[in-house]
N, C-alpha and C positions, 0 to 999 in steps of 0.2 A: 854762467851756464844756463841754458833754457830748461825750465821746469816742465816735466811732462806728468800728467795725472796717472797715478797708480792706485787702483781701487782694490779693496778687500771687502767682500760681501759675505757675511756669516748668516746662514739660515739654519736654526736649530744647531746641529752638530757639524754641518757641512760648511766648508769655506770655498769661495769662488773668487778667482782673480782674473778670469777671462771676461772682463766686463767691457761691453761696447758702448753703452749709453746709460746715463743716470740723470734723473731729475728728482728733486724733492723740495718741499716747502714746509715751513713750520712757523707758527706765530699768529699774528693778526694784522689786518690792514686798516683797522679803525680803532683808535685809542678809546673810543666810547663803548667798545664791546670787549668781551673776553675772547681769549684764543679759542680757535676751533682745532679739531684734530689735524695734525700734520699728515703728510702723505709722501710716498716715494714711488718711483717707477724705475726699475732696473732691468736691463737686457744683458744676459750672459750668453756666451757662445759655447757650443759643445761640438768639438771636432773628433771626439773619440767614439761617439755612439754609446757611451755609458749611460745607464738610466739616470734620470733626474730623481732625486729623493726629497723634493721640496713639497711640503704639505701646507695647506692653509691653516691659519692660526698659529703657526710656528713663529718664534721671535726672529726678527731680522735686524741686523746692525750693518750700517754703511760706514766704512772707514776710508780715509783719503790720506796718502802720504804727504807730509809737509816738506819743506826744503831740505831738512836734515835726514829725510828718509824714514821718519817715524810716522806710524799710522795714527791718525786722529779721528775719533768718532765724530761723525757729523749728523747721523740720524739713527734713531732706534724706534722700533714699533713691532708690528706683527704682520704676517702675510695675509692679505685679504683675497687675492686672486693670483692664479698661476696659469700661464699659457705656454704651450710648446708649439713652436713654428718650425718650418723647414725652409732652408735656403737651397740654392741650386746644388745638385749633387756633384761631387768630385769623383776622381777615379777610385779613391779609397772608400767611398760611400757618401751618404747624406751628411750634411752639416745641419744641426738643429740649434735653435735658439730658445732660451727660456726667458719669458717676460714676467717679472714679479711686480705686483702691486702691493705696497705696504701701507698700513694706516697706523697713526699714532695712538697712544694709550688713552687720550681724551675721548676717543670714540667709545670706550667702554662705559663712560658715565652717561653718554647720551641715551643709552638703552636701559640704564639701571633705574630702579624705583627705590626711594628711601622713605619707608613708611613708619619711621620711629620719631618720637618727639625729640626736639632739641632744647636743652636747657639754656637759659640765659648765660652767655659766655662771650669771650673775645672772638673776633672773626676767625682767627686761625684755628682755634679749638673747635669751633663748629664745623669748619670746612674739613678738618682732619677726621671728624666723626663720619661725615658723609663719604669722603673718599675711601676711608677704611672699609666701608661696607661694600664698595664696588671694585676696589683695586687690590685688596688682599684676598687672593683666591683660595677657595677650598680645594681639596684634592680632586673632587669630581668635576671641577671647572678647568683643570689643567689639560693642555693639548694631549690627546690620547697616546701619541707616539713618544712623549717625553718620559725618560727613565731617570731614576735618581743618580745614575752614573754621569748624567749630563752636568751636574753641579759640582763646583769645587768642594773639596773635603771639609772646608771650614764653614760652609753655608748651612744655616739652620733652616728648618721648615718655615719659620716666621719670615725669613728673608727671601726664601727661594722663589715664591710666587707673589711677590708684592711689587706693585707698579707705582709706589708712592716714593717721591723724592724728599726734598727739603720743604717742610711746612713751617712757616713763621708762626710765632705764638699769637700774633694779632695785635691790633692797635686800638680798636674801638669795641665797646660793649654792644653786643647784638641782642635783640629781643628774643625771648623764647618762642619756639614754634610748636604748635600741637601736631600730633601724628596725623598724617594724611595718607591713606592707602594708595593714592594715585600720584603722589608727589614725585617728580622726576629729579634725579640727582643733579643733572646738568642745570636745570632751572634753579634749584636751591643754591648751588655753589656760585652760579653767576650772580644771583641776586645779592648774596652775602658779600661777594668780592666787589661788586659794583658799589654797594652801599658803603663799604669800608675803604674804598680807593685802592684795593689790592688787585693782584693779577694771578689767575690760574694759567699755568703754562706747562709745556713739555720740555724736559731736559733733553740734551742731545743723546743721552742713552735710552730715552723713551719713557723715563719715569715722569709722573705728574707732580708738580710742585706748586706751592702758593707763596707769593711775595706780598707781605702786608704793606701798609701805606708808607712806612719809612725804610723799606728794604732798599730801594734804589738810592736814597740819600746816604745810607750806611755804606752801600757798595761803592758809590762815588767817593766817599770820604776815605775808604780803605784803599782803593785801587787807582783812583783818578781816571782820566779819560784814556782810551786807546786812540792813538792818532792815525788817521788815514789821510792820504794825499789825494785830493780831488782831481789833480791833474792826470791821474791814471784812470779815471772813470771814463766810461763811454759817454762822449759829449751829449748825445741825443737823450740820454737817460736822466740828465740833470735838469730838474725843473723846480720852480718855486710856485706854490699855489696859495692864494688867499681866497677864502670862501665865506659867504654870508651864513652858510649853514652851520658854521662854527661859532657864530655870535650867540651869546646868551646874556640878556640884560634884565631878565625878570625870571625868578626861580621860585617854585613852590614845592616844598617837600612835605609829604605825608609820612610820619615816622612814629616810633614808639609802638607799644602793643596794639595790634589790630589796625595799625596805620591810622590811629584815631586822633593824633595830634598833627597840627599843621604849622609849618614855619615858612615864611615868604620874605623875600628881599628883592630889591631892584636897584638899577642905576639910572636915575633920571637923565643924566647927561648923555649916556649911551643911547637911551631911547630917543632923545631929542635929535641925535646925530644920525642914527641908522634906522629908526623905527623900532617897534616892539618885536623882540625875539624871546618868547616866553617858553619855558620848559617846566614840566611837572614830573615828579619822581615819587615812587613808593620806596622808602628806605627802611632797612632793618635796624638802623641806628636807634638806640634806646634813649640817650640823654640829649636834652636841649643844648647843652654846652657843646656837644660834639657836632650836632647837626648845624649849629650856628657857625662853627669853625669850617665845616665842609662847604657850606653855602657861601661864606665870605670868600674862601679860596676860589671856588668855582666862578663866582662873579668877577673877581679881580682878573682871572685868567681869560675870561670869555667876553668881557664887556666891549672890547674893541677887536676888530679883525686883525689877524696876524698871519704873516707869510710862513709857510712850512716847506721844508725840503722835499718831503715825500720819499720817493724811491730813487735809488742811485745804483748803477751797475758797474762792476769791475770785471775785466778779463783776467782770470788767474793765470792763463798761459801767455800773458803779455811778457815778452822777453826783457822789457825794460823795468818790470816790476821787481823791486828789491825783495830779498828773502824775508826780511823782518815784516814787511807789509803783507807779503804772501801768507806767511804763517799766521798773522793776525786775522786775515780774512778767512782762512781755513778754520781757525779756532773760534770764530765769532759766535755769540750765543744770545738768546732772548734776554732782554733787559740790560745788556752790556752798555756802559757809557762810552760814547765815541765822540771824537771831535774831528770834523773834516775841514781841511784847509785847502787853499789854492783853488777855490771856486771862483767863478767870474765875480769881479769886484762889484758889479751892479746886481748881484743875486745874493741876498741875505748878508751883504757886507763882505762877502768873500770867504766866510767861515760859518760853520754850523755845528752846534753841539747838541747832543741828545742821547736817547736810549734806543737800542735796537728793538723793534717790535716784530719784524718778520724777516726771515732768511729764506731765500729761494735760490736754488742752484740748478744749472743745466750743463750737461757734459756730453760731448760726442767725441769721436776720434779726432775731430778737427778744431774744437774749441771747448773752453770751460769758462762760464761766467757765473757770477754770484750777484744777486740783487738784494739790496737791503732797504727796508722801510724803517725810517728813523723819526721818532717824535721829538719835539723840542724839550730840552731839559726841564724847563719850568713846569711842564705839564706832569712831571713825575715826582717833583720834590714837594714834601709836605712839612708842616710844623712838627719838629722832632720831639719825641718824648725821651726823657733822660734814661728810663729803665730799659729802653729798647736799643740804645746805642751799642754798636759793635766797633772795636773791642770794648769790653767792660772797663778796661784800664784807662780809657780816654778821660782826660781832665780838661779843665777850663782854660789852661795855659795857651796863650797865643791867640785867643779870641778877642776881637775888638772890645775894649773895656766898656763901651757905651751900649753894647748889645744886651738886650734882655732876653731871657729864655723863651718867652712866648713868641718872639720874632725870629728865633733861630731856625732858619730853613736852609736847605741845601747841604753842602758838604762841610762838615766840621773838621777841624784839624787840631 
């Protein structure tokens, strides 16, 4: 049976199902940068002439029915713009449309200032401090039209106006930072996350979360890959790209307090083959052993050019697409491990595995497509620390007997 899209858009207390078009995007298109705020555009049609009660800054949630008829949340944020337009009148009167522009919660930290000192701590702990200051709202920051009756009876004030999701504890020790009256929250969290190989991102419900360096390794270990069949992809969307801009064969890190210490490393063979591709970084990492680990990993990953899949697009309304894969695509999320098979045999060997970095969807009455940007698995896996493994009950059983802990990267079983 052909699947047809059924949308439910919730704005504040109001629910709309007369949706004519939807587009949204969330994540990042460059693994060397942190995520930016997601966005959505929704058009709803009003045939009754009833007043629209949509206000800017109200929360917005987009849901799409899967193959079993269950609504799945695909985007959350708040209304940034609302426009009312008029279509050709009918005998019963004018038909109006409402166009909603929504923005993700990461937009909140781009405008916030964090002027408090940060003590030396793990990356996740420092990021939680910064996010708490800008994403846990006080009463006078709440949308004026919101009343307490909006919330379920079991929601406390501490939970009611918080836009913080899952924050990992952290993987590396970060330097202390002095108070700066003009320090931007976005700049601080990006610097900490980049230094610690973590990711700041938006959940599908709109909350902001932080994944530390071994989050994806643990996720892959726990859940494995979600399998997608590349034969259902739009052929023209499938490309493999190899770039010199991704090569790094000489690295210089300024780290520790005041960025006063320097660590450098290079690969002479790569330099001889491709020329010098040098990068320098200011890192909030405190310890030499950690910056050595990070630099060694970066050099091994970047010293030779590698092909990458980049973006790939699937039509959700393809009548040949099975329910299982349809539901997987509707439910896909940032950081999810996926394996795409049945690609052309001369493109990345016919298969590609990696982690979802960006999800973009376009829907009209005549089509629905979803575009994924996926980075290669190896760029997300890091040397795992025993005390951050999930679940805590995991033991050494089944691991190759010759493997030493310092070399244990990727998915543990």
